N, C-alpha and C positions, 0 to 999 in steps of 0.2 A: 403223634406225628405232626400235629399242627404247629408245635413249637420248633420243628426241625428247620423250616425255612428261615425263621427268625434267628436261630442259632447259626445257620449258614451265613446269613447276612452279616451278623456280628463278627463272625470269624473273618469274612472277606474284608470288612472295614478295618479290623485289627491288623490284617496282613498289609493292606494298603497304607495304613498309618505307619507301620513298621518300615515299609519300603520308602515312604516319604522321608522318614527320619533318617534313614541310611543315606539317602541322597543329600538331604539338607545338611548333613554333617560332613560333607566333603568340601574342605576349604581350598582356596586358591591363594597362593603367596606370590610375592614379587621379590626377586633377589636384588637387594639394595646395596650398592657399593659405597661404603662409608668414606672412601677417598674422594668421591665425586663432589660433595658440597664444599668446594674450596673457596666459596665466597664469604659473606659476612656472618654466616650462621644466623640467618633471619628466621625467627619463630614463625612469622606469617608465611614465609616461603615453605617451611615444613608443613604447615597447615594446608597450604594450597595443594601440595603434593598429595597429602592424605585425602583431602576432599575429592580430588580427581580419582585417586585409586579406588576409594569407596564407591564412587559413582559408577565405576565399571565392574564392580563385583569382587574386587580384591579384598581379602580379609586381613592380611598382615604383611609387613615388610620383614624379610630376613636380612638383618644387618650383617654384611660380610666385611670383615677386616682382618688383616694379619698384623695390625699395629694397634697398640693400646697406649700410645702417648697421650698427653693431656688434650691435644687438639681433637683427637678421636673421641675422647671421653666427653668433651664439650658438645660435639656433634650428636653423639648418642643421647646425651642428656636432653638436648633440644628436641630430637625426634620423639623420644619417650614422652616429653612434656606435651608436645603437640598431639600425640596419640591419646594421652590421658584426657585431654580436653575435648577430643572429637570422637571418642568411643571406638578407636582403632586399636589394632594389636601389633605387637613387635616381638621378635625373638632374634637371637644371634645365630648367624652362620659362622662358626669359628674357623678362620682360615689358617690351616696348619701346614701350608705349603713350605717345604724345607728349603726350596731354592731362593726364597725371599726372607726378609726379616720376619721370623715366625713368632707366634705367641708362646709365652712360657706358661707353665702350670699356674703361677701366681696371677698372670694376666687372665687366664681362663676362669679361675675361681672368682676373681673380682667381676668379670663381665657377667657371669651367671648370677651372682648374688646381688650385685649393685641395684638391679631393677626387679628383683624377685617379688617384692610386695606391691609393685605398681599395678594399677588397674589395667594398664595397657599391655602387661606382660602376657603373651599368648600361652595358654595351657591346653592340654589335650588329655582327655580321660582323667582329669583332676591332677595332672602333673605338669610342671613347667616344661615347656617344649624347648629343646636345644638341638641345633643341627651343626654339622661340620662340613668343611670343604677339605677333604683329605684328613689325615690323622691316624692312619692305620700302619704307618711305618714303625718299626721297632724302636727307632731313635727319636720318636716324636717328643718325648720328655727326657731330659738328661737325668742319668742316674738310675734308670730302670731297664730291666733286661728286655722288655717287650712292650708293645703298645697297650695290651690288655692290662698289664700290671700298672703301667704309667697312668692310664685314665682312672683306674680304680683308686690306687694309693695316693697319687699326686693331686687328684682333683676330687672325685666324688666322695671318697671316705672323709674328706676334710670339709665338706659342705652339706653334711646331713645324710649322706648315703645315696647310692644310685637309684633307689626306689622312688625318690622324690621327683625324678626327672624323666621326661619322655625323650629319648635320645635317638634321633634319626640322622644317620651319617652318610656322607658321600665317601665311602671306601671303595675305590674304583675296581671294577672287574672288566673282563672282556665282553660281558653281557650274555654268556651262555648260562643255561640253568645250572650246569655243573659248577661253573666258576662262582656264580652267585651263592649257591648252596655251600660251597667251600668257605666263602667269606663269612656267611652267617654262622657256620659251625665254629669258625675261629673266634668270633666275637659274640657268640650267642648270649652269654651272661651279661654283656655290656650294652648291647643295642636293643632298641625297640623296633627299629626299622632301618631300611636302606634307601638311600637317595641316589638316583642315577643322573649323571651330568651329561657328558657329550654323547654317550650311547643312547640317550633319550632325547636330548635337545636337538642334535644334528645326526640322526641315525641313518647315515648314508653308507653305501657300499660301492667299492670300485667295480663290482661285478656288473653294474648297469651304468657305469661312467658317472657315478655320483648324482644320478638324476632323480630318484624317488626315495623319500624317507620310508623306512620300514618300522613297524612296531614289534618285530620279532623279539627284540631284546627287552622291550617293555614286558611282553608276555612271559618271557623267561624269568624276569624279576618277579612278576606277579605270582607265578607258580611256585617259585622257590620260597618267597616270603609267606605265601599262604600256607605252604606245607610246614613252615617253621613257626607259624602264628606271629609273623612280624608284619609291620606296615610297609607299604611301598610308596615312595614319593617320586613321581615322574616329572620331567622337565618339558617345557615348550618354549621355543625361541623364534623370533621373526626372521633372523638372518645372522650371518657372521662374516665380518671382514675385518682383518687386523693389519694395520700398517703403522707401526709405532715409531717410525722415524729412524730406526737403527739400521735399515737396509743400506748396504753399500756394495762395493765391488767384491767383497769376500763372500757375499751371499750367492753362491753359485750352484748349490745343491738343494734338493727339497728339505734336507735336514737343516741346512743353514737358514733357509727361508723360514721354516717353522720356528726356529729358535729366535730369529730376530723379528718375528711377527708379520712376515709377508705371506698371508694365506687367506684363502676363501674356503669355507666349509660348505660343500654341496653345490648343486646346480638347480635346486628347486626354488626358482627365483620369484620375485614379486611377492605375492601373498601366499604362494603355493605351499611352502613349508608350514607357515602359520596355520592355514586352513586345514591342510592334511593332518597335521599333528593333533589339532583340536578334535578333528573327527575320530582319529584313532583313540585319543584319550577318552572321549565320550563313550566309545564302544568298550574300551578296556576297564574303565572306572577304577583307576588307582585311588588309594586312600587320600593322597594329597597331590597337588600340582603346584610346581613353582615356575613362574615365568622368569626366563633367563634372557634379559635382565630388566630391571627398572631403569638403570642409569649408567651402564658401562659404556662410556663414550669411546674408550680405547678399542673395544672389539665390536662396536657399532650394533650391539644387540639391544639397545635401549628402547623403551616404549613410553618413557616419561615425556611430559610437555617441555618445550624448549624455554619458554619465558618464565624463568624462576630466578629470584634474586640470589639464591644460594649457589647456582652453577658458576663454575670458574673458567679459567682459560681453556682447559681441555674440551669442555662442552662447546666453546665458541668455534672450535674447528669443525663442528658438525652442524652449525647453525643453519646451513643451507639444506640440511637433510632431515626434516621433521619425520618422526615415526609415529605420530599420534594416530594415524589411520589404522595402524595395526591394532591398537587397543580399542579404538572405536568399533572396528569390525569384530575384535576378539570378545567384546562384552556379550555379544550374542551367544558365542560358544561357551563362555564362562557360565552364563545363566543356565544353559543346556546341561553342562556337566554337573553343576551344583544341584539342580532340581531333578534331573533325570527326565525332564520334559522339554521337547523342542519348542522354543518360544515362537509365538505367533508374530508375524511381521506386520506392523501397522503403519510404518513410515518407509519411505523410499530413500535409498542411499546409493552413492556411487563412490568408488575408491580407485585410486591410480597408484601404480608402483613401477619403478624403473631405476636402474643405475645410470649414471650420467656420462659414461664414456664407453666406447665400444671395446669389447674384449679383444678385438682384432687389431686395435690401434696400439702404437708404441709410444711410451712416455719419452719426453725429450731429456729428462734429467733424473732418471730412476732406473738403475741397472738391474733392479730386483723385481722381476715380474712375479706377481703373487702365485703361490702354489695353488693348483687346481683352477687357475684363471683360464686355462685352455678349454675347460668344459662349460664355461659360461655361455649363455645364449642371449644374443642381443635382441630383446623383445621388450615391449611395453605391455604391462598387464593391467587389466581393468576388471574390477569386481562390482557386480550390482547386487544389492539386497533390496528386493522389491516385493510389494504386496500384491501386484498383478503384473502380467506380461507387458513388455515394452520393447523398445529398440535402442541400442547403444551405438553411437558413432565414435570411433577412436581415431584421433588425428595425431600423427607423429611426423614432425617436420612438414614436408609437402605431401605426405601420403595419408589417405583416409580409408578406413574399412568400417562397414556397418554389420552389426550382428543382431539377430532376434534373441531376446533373453526372456526366460521364464520367470514366473513368480518364485521367490526364494533367493538363494545365493547362487550366483553364476559367475564363472571366471572366463574371460575372453582375452586374447592376446594377438599381437601382430608384430612383425619385425620393426624395430625402431629405426628412425632416421634422425639425422642431426636437426637440432632446432627445438621448438616448443612441443610439449606433449599435453594432450587434453582429451576429454571425453564428455559427451553430452547424451542425456537420456531423453527420449521422446515417447509419448504415449498418445494414441489417437490423434496424431499429427501435431501435437503441441509439445514443445520442450519443457521438461519438468525439472531437470537437474543439469548442472555442468560443473566439472572440475578442471582447472587449468593448473598445470605444474609451474611453480615459480622458478624451478631450476631446469634449464634446458640441457640438451645433450650436445656435447662437443667432443670431437676427436683430436683436438689440439690441446694437450695438457702436459705438464712437467712431471707429475708424479701419479702413480696408479692409485685410484680411489674408487672402489666398487661398493661404497656405501649406498644404501637404497634410499631414494626419495619416495615419500608417500604423501598423498593428499586425499581429501574426501569432501563430499558435499552431501548434505542431508536435507530432505524436506520433511519437517516434523509438523504434523497436523495437530491442532488443539484437541484435547481429550474428547470434547463433546462431538467432534466429527469422527472419531475412531471408536466411540463407545458402542455404536451399533454393530 
């Protein structure tokens, strides 16, 4: 009997080790739009992006493109080279959207095989990882009767067989368990897992006026995928606003507005969607998480830094709206998701989020008010991440409100006013942090733009002061 406690201890340690390995194997990706680097394809620029992504806990970029002309090959070559040199990982998100110039079977085969031997090519369970954005339509490849036949015969049979690849696809469903199961059954022999896009990234419902994101559809995907022994990749996104410049006087219905890009997704503003979705993901523990997106300037979902030599004209339109605060705050949750352990907070930080024009105001030269714009709430949001309690003072224009805030992560908000936005944190009567928005709020504007401004300030103490 004396050996029993030792046996029990060994078993406990083994189980703890197994649990740690399960959590440690949960990667985080960022959806990288290959159209975005429209500058000089600067290798140092790609390296800067990768260093920043790695520093925040991101494991790989999912390169998304529906075009494989030479300019896109050159960009992908540069990104893979930078990743090779920095120990980062890359895989393709094959964009099969039929409404745009889409990839052919020959394009897909070359994209998958061109980098298969690179050190930076991401693999999972010993297989090269491949993802898609759509591709479940029967017409996805010309000359085949359905998508299953097309993927197998036009692609995988010609590049060594399906078993060499770990294939996780965004084949869209409505997000119910029955719909997800039906999709899995249809493509069971083809896919290793399913990826959810808008049902996961912006999971809102009109039932509560688009106010709160729900993880009901994530959980439906998880149940269906677990039952079928498939992986599930969830999405998380900071925000969504699209106004691509095609809005005009023919955009008079919600359908027209959506098709021409005049839309907001959801009303969980500031950092709310970002924090709430990470909390849900940490609870649900999907196999993979993809941040939507790294650099989609068109839909304003980016988390990348602004100052990069590779960014082109499209990014310059968003220069006044940095989103780095999302990823700075997000790194806390990324670590939590990957390790299964809530990180201790040793440094104080404050973050500010707002859009720069009132939802109640009218543009002087834009006939197409964004879809769902009526549910927006004119508030400035401040998040504190603190090692001990403090007080935060939020100033919006000429108005000020003070809030007591606890240790940990706390969100406060107040109605915004025109003018400058700022927040300062005090503890024991002394100011320790301040963040001041460089973009003010104005209700005099020519076009609608509900992109989110974000900013942050952090007090990072030397390690010898936090070691105790």
